[in-house]
N, CA, C and O atoms as a GROMACS GRO file, in nm:
protein
  324
    1MET      N    1   1.276   0.884  -0.888
    1MET     CA    2   1.148   0.912  -0.897
    1MET      C    3   1.165   1.051  -0.796
    1MET      O    4   1.213   1.029  -0.685
    2LEU      N    5   1.135   1.168  -0.824
    2LEU     CA    6   1.111   1.258  -0.755
    2LEU      C    7   0.983   1.333  -0.741
    2LEU      O    8   0.931   1.403  -0.828
    3ILE      N    9   0.938   1.310  -0.622
    3ILE     CA   10   0.803   1.372  -0.598
    3ILE      C   11   0.785   1.491  -0.501
    3ILE      O   12   0.841   1.499  -0.391
    4ASP      N   13   0.706   1.575  -0.550
    4ASP     CA   14   0.710   1.720  -0.462
    4ASP      C   15   0.551   1.708  -0.405
    4ASP      O   16   0.448   1.678  -0.465
    5GLN      N   17   0.571   1.741  -0.279
    5GLN     CA   18   0.439   1.749  -0.179
    5GLN      C   19   0.405   1.898  -0.158
    5GLN      O   20   0.500   1.975  -0.144
    6SER      N   21   0.288   1.943  -0.155
    6SER     CA   22   0.251   2.061  -0.127
    6SER      C   23   0.114   2.076  -0.064
    6SER      O   24   0.029   1.995  -0.099
    7ASN      N   25   0.086   2.159   0.016
    7ASN     CA   26  -0.043   2.181   0.085
    7ASN      C   27  -0.146   2.235  -0.030
    7ASN      O   28  -0.116   2.253  -0.148
    8PRO      N   29  -0.260   2.254   0.023
    8PRO     CA   30  -0.365   2.284  -0.089
    8PRO      C   31  -0.328   2.433  -0.129
    8PRO      O   32  -0.370   2.473  -0.238
    9GLU      N   33  -0.263   2.506  -0.060
    9GLU     CA   34  -0.228   2.673  -0.089
    9GLU      C   35  -0.106   2.642  -0.209
    9GLU      O   36  -0.065   2.742  -0.268
   10GLY      N   37  -0.060   2.541  -0.238
   10GLY     CA   38   0.062   2.549  -0.314
   10GLY      C   39   0.193   2.570  -0.270
   10GLY      O   40   0.287   2.600  -0.343
   11ALA      N   41   0.200   2.550  -0.129
   11ALA     CA   42   0.336   2.599  -0.055
   11ALA      C   43   0.386   2.465  -0.069
   11ALA      O   44   0.314   2.365  -0.069
   12PHE      N   45   0.535   2.468  -0.082
   12PHE     CA   46   0.602   2.344  -0.088
   12PHE      C   47   0.622   2.298   0.075
   12PHE      O   48   0.640   2.374   0.170
   13VAL      N   49   0.615   2.166   0.077
   13VAL     CA   50   0.646   2.115   0.226
   13VAL      C   51   0.762   2.001   0.204
   13VAL      O   52   0.853   1.999   0.286
   14TRP      N   53   0.763   1.901   0.091
   14TRP     CA   54   0.832   1.785   0.053
   14TRP      C   55   0.881   1.762  -0.011
   14TRP      O   56   0.798   1.723  -0.093
   15ARG      N   57   0.987   1.750  -0.061
   15ARG     CA   58   1.060   1.701  -0.176
   15ARG      C   59   1.135   1.578  -0.156
   15ARG      O   60   1.243   1.597  -0.100
   16ASP      N   61   1.105   1.440  -0.190
   16ASP     CA   62   1.172   1.344  -0.183
   16ASP      C   63   1.324   1.350  -0.236
   16ASP      O   64   1.348   1.372  -0.354
   17PRO      N   65   1.433   1.325  -0.133
   17PRO     CA   66   1.558   1.326  -0.172
   17PRO      C   67   1.593   1.228  -0.303
   17PRO      O   68   1.530   1.124  -0.320
   18PRO      N   69   1.689   1.267  -0.386
   18PRO     CA   70   1.712   1.132  -0.465
   18PRO      C   71   1.723   0.990  -0.397
   18PRO      O   72   1.770   0.962  -0.288
   19GLU      N   73   1.660   0.900  -0.503
   19GLU     CA   74   1.665   0.772  -0.459
   19GLU      C   75   1.596   0.735  -0.327
   19GLU      O   76   1.616   0.627  -0.272
   20TYR      N   77   1.526   0.814  -0.287
   20TYR     CA   78   1.495   0.786  -0.131
   20TYR      C   79   1.379   0.676  -0.162
   20TYR      O   80   1.370   0.584  -0.080
   21TRP      N   81   1.286   0.677  -0.278
   21TRP     CA   82   1.202   0.547  -0.297
   21TRP      C   83   1.280   0.442  -0.329
   21TRP      O   84   1.239   0.336  -0.281
   22GLU      N   85   1.396   0.434  -0.405
   22GLU     CA   86   1.435   0.285  -0.438
   22GLU      C   87   1.539   0.251  -0.332
   22GLU      O   88   1.582   0.136  -0.333
   23LYS      N   89   1.587   0.342  -0.234
   23LYS     CA   90   1.663   0.281  -0.126
   23LYS      C   91   1.637   0.267  -0.008
   23LYS      O   92   1.702   0.198   0.070
   24ILE      N   93   1.526   0.341   0.019
   24ILE     CA   94   1.464   0.366   0.160
   24ILE      C   95   1.308   0.301   0.156
   24ILE      O   96   1.281   0.198   0.218
   25VAL      N   97   1.218   0.367   0.084
   25VAL     CA   98   1.078   0.336   0.104
   25VAL      C   99   1.057   0.181   0.047
   25VAL      O  100   1.018   0.095   0.125
   26TRP      N  101   1.082   0.153  -0.077
   26TRP     CA  102   1.043   0.028  -0.125
   26TRP      C  103   1.112  -0.076  -0.071
   26TRP      O  104   1.045  -0.179  -0.069
   27PRO      N  105   1.265  -0.090  -0.007
   27PRO     CA  106   1.305  -0.197   0.048
   27PRO      C  107   1.260  -0.218   0.187
   27PRO      O  108   1.260  -0.336   0.223
   28ALA      N  109   1.219  -0.122   0.279
   28ALA     CA  110   1.147  -0.106   0.389
   28ALA      C  111   1.010  -0.191   0.382
   28ALA      O  112   0.976  -0.271   0.469
   29TYR      N  113   0.928  -0.155   0.249
   29TYR     CA  114   0.817  -0.218   0.240
   29TYR      C  115   0.812  -0.347   0.204
   29TYR      O  116   0.717  -0.415   0.243
   30VAL      N  117   0.896  -0.395   0.138
   30VAL     CA  118   0.932  -0.536   0.113
   30VAL      C  119   0.981  -0.629   0.229
   30VAL      O  120   0.958  -0.749   0.247
   31GLU      N  121   1.061  -0.535   0.310
   31GLU     CA  122   1.090  -0.622   0.432
   31GLU      C  123   0.983  -0.642   0.507
   31GLU      O  124   0.963  -0.760   0.537
   32GLY      N  125   0.883  -0.537   0.559
   32GLY     CA  126   0.809  -0.533   0.628
   32GLY      C  127   0.676  -0.623   0.569
   32GLY      O  128   0.592  -0.661   0.652
   33HIS      N  129   0.662  -0.648   0.461
   33HIS     CA  130   0.535  -0.720   0.401
   33HIS      C  131   0.576  -0.861   0.348
   33HIS      O  132   0.496  -0.954   0.347
   34ARG      N  133   0.690  -0.873   0.307
   34ARG     CA  134   0.712  -1.019   0.256
   34ARG      C  135   0.668  -1.153   0.328
   34ARG      O  136   0.654  -1.261   0.270
   35ASN      N  137   0.654  -1.137   0.433
   35ASN     CA  138   0.567  -1.265   0.496
   35ASN      C  139   0.456  -1.302   0.475
   35ASN      O  140   0.413  -1.410   0.514
   36LEU      N  141   0.379  -1.200   0.398
   36LEU     CA  142   0.221  -1.192   0.377
   36LEU      C  143   0.237  -1.282   0.236
   36LEU      O  144   0.150  -1.367   0.219
   37PHE      N  145   0.326  -1.272   0.151
   37PHE     CA  146   0.308  -1.325   0.007
   37PHE      C  147   0.373  -1.472   0.012
   37PHE      O  148   0.436  -1.510   0.111
   38VAL      N  149   0.355  -1.549  -0.098
   38VAL     CA  150   0.388  -1.650  -0.122
   38VAL      C  151   0.528  -1.671  -0.152
   38VAL      O  152   0.556  -1.620  -0.261
   39ASP      N  153   0.622  -1.723  -0.098
   39ASP     CA  154   0.771  -1.721  -0.123
   39ASP      C  155   0.814  -1.582  -0.101
   39ASP      O  156   0.886  -1.542  -0.192
   40GLY      N  157   0.789  -1.478   0.013
   40GLY     CA  158   0.822  -1.352   0.011
   40GLY      C  159   0.822  -1.278  -0.090
   40GLY      O  160   0.890  -1.176  -0.083
   41ASP      N  161   0.738  -1.309  -0.231
   41ASP     CA  162   0.763  -1.247  -0.380
   41ASP      C  163   0.652  -1.140  -0.328
   41ASP      O  164   0.534  -1.175  -0.320
   42VAL      N  165   0.693  -1.013  -0.295
   42VAL     CA  166   0.626  -0.910  -0.260
   42VAL      C  167   0.561  -0.856  -0.399
   42VAL      O  168   0.451  -0.802  -0.397
   43GLU      N  169   0.637  -0.874  -0.526
   43GLU     CA  170   0.572  -0.829  -0.650
   43GLU      C  171   0.492  -0.890  -0.720
   43GLU      O  172   0.398  -0.836  -0.779
   44ASN      N  173   0.524  -1.035  -0.722
   44ASN     CA  174   0.464  -1.138  -0.808
   44ASN      C  175   0.368  -1.232  -0.717
   44ASN      O  176   0.267  -1.275  -0.772
   45GLY      N  177   0.387  -1.259  -0.611
   45GLY     CA  178   0.366  -1.359  -0.551
   45GLY      C  179   0.228  -1.320  -0.463
   45GLY      O  180   0.197  -1.214  -0.410
   46GLY      N  181   0.152  -1.464  -0.471
   46GLY     CA  182   0.005  -1.454  -0.442
   46GLY      C  183   0.000  -1.418  -0.278
   46GLY      O  184   0.103  -1.420  -0.210
   47LEU      N  185  -0.129  -1.385  -0.225
   47LEU     CA  186  -0.123  -1.373  -0.060
   47LEU      C  187  -0.129  -1.520  -0.006
   47LEU      O  188  -0.201  -1.603  -0.063
   48ARG      N  189  -0.060  -1.551   0.094
   48ARG     CA  190  -0.044  -1.676   0.188
   48ARG      C  191  -0.171  -1.670   0.216
   48ARG      O  192  -0.220  -1.566   0.260
   49THR      N  193  -0.253  -1.795   0.194
   49THR     CA  194  -0.395  -1.848   0.238
   49THR      C  195  -0.385  -1.860   0.361
   49THR      O  196  -0.491  -1.831   0.416
   50GLU      N  197  -0.294  -1.893   0.439
   50GLU     CA  198  -0.302  -1.939   0.593
   50GLU      C  199  -0.318  -1.798   0.674
   50GLU      O  200  -0.345  -1.808   0.793
   51ILE      N  201  -0.305  -1.687   0.626
   51ILE     CA  202  -0.337  -1.557   0.700
   51ILE      C  203  -0.468  -1.537   0.699
   51ILE      O  204  -0.517  -1.483   0.600
   52ASN      N  205  -0.541  -1.573   0.797
   52ASN     CA  206  -0.683  -1.542   0.817
   52ASN      C  207  -0.719  -1.410   0.819
   52ASN      O  208  -0.680  -1.330   0.904
   53GLY      N  209  -0.825  -1.371   0.686
   53GLY     CA  210  -0.882  -1.232   0.695
   53GLY      C  211  -0.789  -1.135   0.650
   53GLY      O  212  -0.813  -1.019   0.684
   54LEU      N  213  -0.685  -1.158   0.579
   54LEU     CA  214  -0.609  -1.081   0.485
   54LEU      C  215  -0.666  -1.058   0.365
   54LEU      O  216  -0.700  -1.145   0.285
   55ILE      N  217  -0.680  -0.896   0.346
   55ILE     CA  218  -0.723  -0.894   0.211
   55ILE      C  219  -0.624  -0.800   0.139
   55ILE      O  220  -0.554  -0.720   0.202
   56LEU      N  221  -0.621  -0.813  -0.013
   56LEU     CA  222  -0.523  -0.745  -0.087
   56LEU      C  223  -0.609  -0.666  -0.194
   56LEU      O  224  -0.683  -0.724  -0.274
   57LEU      N  225  -0.594  -0.544  -0.187
   57LEU     CA  226  -0.682  -0.455  -0.253
   57LEU      C  227  -0.582  -0.454  -0.422
   57LEU      O  228  -0.472  -0.397  -0.423
   58GLU      N  229  -0.623  -0.504  -0.522
   58GLU     CA  230  -0.550  -0.474  -0.656
   58GLU      C  231  -0.591  -0.349  -0.701
   58GLU      O  232  -0.675  -0.328  -0.789
   59THR      N  233  -0.512  -0.246  -0.624
   59THR     CA  234  -0.553  -0.102  -0.699
   59THR      C  235  -0.502  -0.073  -0.818
   59THR      O  236  -0.554   0.024  -0.872
   60LEU      N  237  -0.410  -0.130  -0.881
   60LEU     CA  238  -0.378  -0.139  -1.025
   60LEU      C  239  -0.496  -0.174  -1.101
   60LEU      O  240  -0.513  -0.124  -1.212
   61GLU      N  241  -0.560  -0.236  -1.063
   61GLU     CA  242  -0.706  -0.254  -1.130
   61GLU      C  243  -0.839  -0.230  -1.095
   61GLU      O  244  -0.936  -0.289  -1.142
   62THR      N  245  -0.841  -0.132  -0.998
   62THR     CA  246  -0.961  -0.078  -0.948
   62THR      C  247  -0.935   0.080  -0.940
   62THR      O  248  -0.819   0.123  -0.944
   63SER      N  249  -1.024   0.149  -0.931
   63SER     CA  250  -1.027   0.317  -0.902
   63SER      C  251  -1.002   0.323  -0.776
   63SER      O  252  -1.023   0.231  -0.698
   64MET      N  253  -0.950   0.439  -0.746
   64MET     CA  254  -0.948   0.470  -0.583
   64MET      C  255  -1.088   0.487  -0.529
   64MET      O  256  -1.098   0.492  -0.406
   65THR      N  257  -1.204   0.497  -0.607
   65THR     CA  258  -1.318   0.498  -0.534
   65THR      C  259  -1.349   0.371  -0.494
   65THR      O  260  -1.403   0.354  -0.385
   66GLU      N  261  -1.325   0.288  -0.559
   66GLU     CA  262  -1.348   0.169  -0.568
   66GLU      C  263  -1.272   0.113  -0.432
   66GLU      O  264  -1.347   0.077  -0.341
   67ALA      N  265  -1.154   0.104  -0.413
   67ALA     CA  266  -1.049   0.067  -0.320
   67ALA      C  267  -1.089   0.145  -0.206
   67ALA      O  268  -1.065   0.090  -0.099
   68VAL      N  269  -1.146   0.265  -0.199
   68VAL     CA  270  -1.182   0.314  -0.047
   68VAL      C  271  -1.313   0.260  -0.010
   68VAL      O  272  -1.336   0.219   0.103
   69SER      N  273  -1.408   0.260  -0.117
   69SER     CA  274  -1.540   0.185  -0.090
   69SER      C  275  -1.519   0.031  -0.055
   69SER      O  276  -1.608  -0.021   0.012
   70ARG      N  277  -1.434  -0.032  -0.085
   70ARG     CA  278  -1.391  -0.163  -0.040
   70ARG      C  279  -1.344  -0.181   0.113
   70ARG      O  280  -1.387  -0.263   0.194
   71CYS      N  281  -1.237  -0.073   0.134
   71CYS     CA  282  -1.211  -0.047   0.264
   71CYS      C  283  -1.312  -0.004   0.372
   71CYS      O  284  -1.308  -0.038   0.491
   72CYS      N  285  -1.393   0.068   0.320
   72CYS     CA  286  -1.494   0.114   0.420
   72CYS      C  287  -1.606  -0.015   0.476
   72CYS      O  288  -1.664  -0.034   0.583
   73VAL      N  289  -1.601  -0.087   0.347
   73VAL     CA  290  -1.703  -0.200   0.360
   73VAL      C  291  -1.656  -0.299   0.449
   73VAL      O  292  -1.738  -0.368   0.510
   74VAL      N  293  -1.517  -0.319   0.468
   74VAL     CA  294  -1.445  -0.438   0.545
   74VAL      C  295  -1.432  -0.354   0.676
   74VAL      O  296  -1.466  -0.418   0.776
   75LEU      N  297  -1.391  -0.225   0.699
   75LEU     CA  298  -1.390  -0.163   0.828
   75LEU      C  299  -1.543  -0.180   0.896
   75LEU      O  300  -1.562  -0.210   1.014
   76LYS      N  301  -1.611  -0.163   0.834
   76LYS     CA  302  -1.766  -0.132   0.901
   76LYS      C  303  -1.804  -0.313   0.930
   76LYS      O  304  -1.860  -0.344   1.035
   77ASP      N  305  -1.772  -0.400   0.846
   77ASP     CA  306  -1.808  -0.544   0.871
   77ASP      C  307  -1.719  -0.574   1.026
   77ASP      O  308  -1.771  -0.627   1.124
   78VAL      N  309  -1.582  -0.529   1.020
   78VAL     CA  310  -1.512  -0.565   1.141
   78VAL      C  311  -1.568  -0.499   1.278
   78VAL      O  312  -1.571  -0.549   1.391
   79ALA      N  313  -1.610  -0.375   1.238
   79ALA     CA  314  -1.636  -0.310   1.365
   79ALA      C  315  -1.793  -0.369   1.399
   79ALA      O  316  -1.834  -0.365   1.516
   80GLU      N  317  -1.870  -0.417   1.300
   80GLU     CA  318  -1.993  -0.465   1.354
   80GLU      C  319  -2.017  -0.613   1.429
   80GLU      O  320  -2.119  -0.662   1.476
   81LYS      N  321  -1.867  -0.668   1.420
   81LYS     CA  322  -1.862  -0.829   1.500
   81LYS      C  323  -1.827  -0.795   1.647
   81LYS      O  324  -1.816  -0.884   1.730
   0.00000   0.00000   0.00000
């Protein structure tokens, strides 16, 4: 996967090196998050229920607007406590 990142003016800022996602980003995400999922299965495991207050946003099933809105509601609720 090759991703170009540019600023609003269109100037080139960053281009992922070959295999950056597969060899660096994804393995680091899995390592950093596996303890949140049943059997350490980041891709298919459900959230561990004993982690109080943990929320998983199913962003493949919602729009970005819905995901941001839900985050804002949670942040507001936490701030008001």
